[in-house]
C-alpha positions in Angstrom: 25.0 -45.1 -65.9 25.4 -41.6 -64.4 21.7 -41.0 -64.8 20.9 -44.2 -63.0 23.2 -43.3 -60.1 21.6 -39.9 -59.9 18.1 -41.4 -59.7 19.2 -43.9 -57.1 20.7 -41.0 -55.0 17.5 -39.0 -55.3 15.4 -42.0 -54.2 17.8 -42.6 -51.3 17.5 -39.0 -50.1 13.7 -39.1 -50.3 13.6 -42.3 -48.2 15.9 -40.8 -45.6 13.8 -37.7 -45.5 10.6 -39.7 -45.0 12.2 -41.7 -42.2 13.4 -38.5 -40.5 9.9 -37.0 -40.7 8.5 -40.2 -39.2 11.0 -40.0 -36.3 10.2 -36.3 -35.6 6.4 -36.6 -36.1 5.0 -39.9 -34.8 1.5 -38.6 -35.4 2.0 -37.9 -39.1 -0.4 -40.6 -40.1 -2.7 -40.3 -37.1 -6.3 -41.0 -37.9 -8.8 -39.3 -35.6 -10.3 -35.9 -34.6 -8.3 -32.9 -33.7 -9.2 -33.4 -30.0 -8.1 -37.0 -30.1 -4.8 -35.9 -31.6 -4.3 -33.3 -28.9 -4.9 -35.9 -26.2 -2.6 -38.4 -27.9 0.2 -35.8 -28.1 -0.3 -34.9 -24.4 0.1 -38.5 -23.2 3.0 -39.0 -25.6 4.8 -36.0 -24.1 4.1 -37.3 -20.5 5.4 -40.8 -21.4 8.6 -39.4 -22.9 9.1 -36.8 -20.1 7.9 -38.7 -17.1 10.7 -37.5 -14.8 10.2 -33.9 -15.6 6.4 -34.2 -15.2 6.8 -35.8 -11.7 9.2 -33.0 -10.7 6.8 -30.3 -11.9 3.9 -31.9 -10.1 6.0 -32.3 -6.9 6.9 -28.6 -7.0 3.2 -27.6 -7.5 2.2 -29.8 -4.6 4.8 -28.4 -2.3 3.7 -24.8 -3.2 0.1 -25.6 -2.5 0.8 -27.2 0.8 3.1 -24.3 1.8 0.4 -21.8 0.9 -2.2 -23.7 3.0 0.2 -23.8 6.0 1.0 -20.1 5.6 -2.6 -19.2 5.4 -3.4 -21.2 8.6 -0.4 -19.6 10.4 -1.5 -16.1 9.4 -5.1 -16.7 10.4 -4.0 -18.1 13.8 -1.7 -15.2 14.3 -4.4 -12.7 13.5 -6.9 -14.3 15.9 -4.3 -14.2 18.7 -3.5 -10.6 18.0 -7.2 -9.7 18.0 -7.9 -11.6 21.3 -4.9 -9.8 22.9 -6.1 -6.4 21.8 -9.6 -7.0 23.1 -8.2 -8.1 26.4 -6.0 -5.0 26.5 -8.9 -2.6 25.9 -10.6 -4.1 29.0 -7.8 -3.0 31.2 -8.9 -0.2 33.6 -5.8 1.8 32.7 -6.8 1.9 29.0 -10.4 2.8 29.8 -9.3 5.7 32.1 -7.0 7.0 29.5 -9.6 6.8 26.7 -12.2 8.8 28.7 -9.6 11.4 29.7 -9.8 10.7 33.4 -6.1 9.5 33.6 -2.8 10.3 32.0 -2.3 8.4 28.7 1.4 7.6 29.3 0.9 4.1 30.7 -1.8 3.2 28.2 0.4 4.4 25.3 3.3 2.3 26.6 1.0 -0.8 26.7 0.0 -0.2 23.1 3.6 0.1 22.1 4.3 -3.2 23.9 1.4 -4.8 22.0 2.8 -3.6 18.7 6.1 -5.1 19.5 4.5 -8.5 20.3 2.1 -8.5 17.3 3.6 -7.1 14.1 1.0 -8.1 11.5 -0.6 -5.1 9.7 -4.0 -5.3 11.1 -2.7 -5.4 14.7 -0.5 -2.4 14.0 -3.4 -0.5 12.5 -5.8 -1.0 15.3 -3.2 -0.2 18.0 -2.0 2.9 16.2 -5.6 4.2 15.8 -6.2 3.8 19.6 -2.8 5.3 20.3 -3.6 8.3 18.1 -6.9 9.0 19.9 -5.1 8.8 23.3 -2.3 11.1 22.3 -4.7 13.7 20.9 -6.9 13.6 24.0 -3.8 14.1 26.1 -2.7 17.1 23.9 0.6 15.2 23.0 0.5 16.6 19.6 4.0 15.8 18.4 3.7 12.1 19.3 0.2 12.2 17.8 1.6 13.6 14.5 4.2 10.8 14.4 1.5 8.2 14.9 -0.7 9.7 12.2 2.2 9.6 9.8 2.8 5.9 10.7 -0.8 5.2 10.0 -0.5 6.8 6.6 2.2 4.3 5.8 0.2 1.3 7.1 -3.1 2.0 5.4 -3.7 1.6 1.6 -5.7 3.9 -0.5 -4.8 7.4 -1.7 -7.7 9.2 0.0 -7.0 7.5 3.4 -3.3 8.3 3.1 -4.1 11.9 2.3 -6.4 12.1 5.4 -3.8 10.9 7.9 -1.0 12.9 6.3 -3.1 16.0 6.6 -3.9 15.1 10.2 -0.2 14.7 10.9 0.5 18.1 9.3 -2.1 19.8 11.5 -0.9 18.0 14.7 2.7 18.9 14.0 1.7 22.5 13.5 -0.1 22.4 16.8 3.0 21.0 18.4 5.1 23.8 17.0 7.0 21.4 14.8 6.7 23.6 11.7 9.2 21.9 9.4 7.7 18.5 10.0 4.2 20.0 9.4 5.4 21.4 6.1 6.8 18.1 5.1 3.6 16.2 5.9 1.5 18.8 4.0 3.7 18.3 0.9 3.4 14.5 1.2 -0.4 14.8 1.6 -0.8 16.9 -1.6 0.8 14.0 -3.6 -2.2 11.8 -2.6 -5.0 14.3 -2.9 -6.9 14.0 -6.1 -10.4 15.5 -6.2 -10.9 16.5 -2.6 -10.7 20.3 -2.9 -11.5 20.9 0.7 -8.4 19.0 1.9 -6.3 20.7 -0.8 -7.6 24.1 0.5 -6.8 23.1 4.1 -3.3 22.1 3.2 -2.5 25.2 1.2 -3.7 27.4 4.1 -1.6 25.4 6.5 1.5 25.7 4.3 1.1 29.5 4.3 0.9 29.6 8.1 3.8 27.3 8.6 6.0 29.1 6.0 5.4 32.4 7.9 6.2 30.8 11.2 9.6 29.5 9.9 10.4 32.9 8.4 9.9 32.2 4.7 7.6 35.2 4.2 8.5 35.4 0.5 7.1 31.9 -0.1 3.7 32.5 1.7 2.0 33.9 -1.3 2.4 30.8 -3.5 0.1 28.4 -1.4 -2.4 31.3 -0.9 -2.6 31.8 -4.7 -3.1 28.0 -5.2 -5.9 28.1 -2.6 -7.6 31.0 -4.4 -7.7 29.0 -7.6 -9.8 26.3 -6.1 -13.4 26.4 -7.1 -15.6 27.1 -4.1 -19.0 27.5 -5.7 -20.4 24.3 -4.3 -18.4 24.3 -1.0 -18.9 27.1 1.4 -16.2 25.8 3.7 -13.6 26.5 1.0 -15.0 30.0 0.8 -14.5 30.5 4.5 -10.9 29.2 4.1 -10.3 31.7 1.4 -11.5 34.6 3.5 -9.4 33.4 6.4 -6.4 33.2 4.1 -6.9 36.7 2.8 -7.1 38.1 6.4 -4.0 36.1 7.3 -2.2 37.5 4.3 -3.0 41.1 5.4 -2.0 40.5 9.0 1.2 41.9 10.4 4.1 39.6 9.7 5.5 38.1 12.8 9.2 37.8 13.3 10.8 34.5 12.4 11.3 32.0 15.2 
């Protein structure tokens, strides 16, 4: 009797397990290829999760429509900014400032107004480039240095950033803003990779600026770094080294 009960219990458990497997795997006895099984499973999932599928498709649709509208908006904005800039450059005030026949103050102000009205990156870049040229032509070196620094932040690419930061350092030195010049040169060196001429220019600039601000004990360090740069294939670096050696031997001016 006990043995019969044990066999009955075992059979009952097996039947329950089989039913459970059938519930969890409706494709257990599926006859067809692997591809057909995959398709069948997909439609089975869709049928059982119809609400979630519709919500997911709705979200994707909204994202696509949003992206299209944003792209159209950005394109229209860029076209308006470009048209406005072209119109601005036709202004006689801008032309006179560009060729140096008039003071650049009004032209620079107009460019600042343009950048306030159009804040997309391309508009800021083109206006800043024009502004930098005007400020350099007018010998407004401090403002030019500030503009060159802003350009370095707007433009991508390590070599381009290094170029405008170096330009800012030179302009600030020309303006007598020695601390700012030193800061710009340090920033520029972070972006210079294999351009030895820019590195040499920056090291020599640092030596000059350090002497101007009275840090004579620190002058030797950038000069030593300059001397370590290979100049065999670049005669301009050789000239910078000669100039740096002459500078090092010059009388040391008093600190400002």
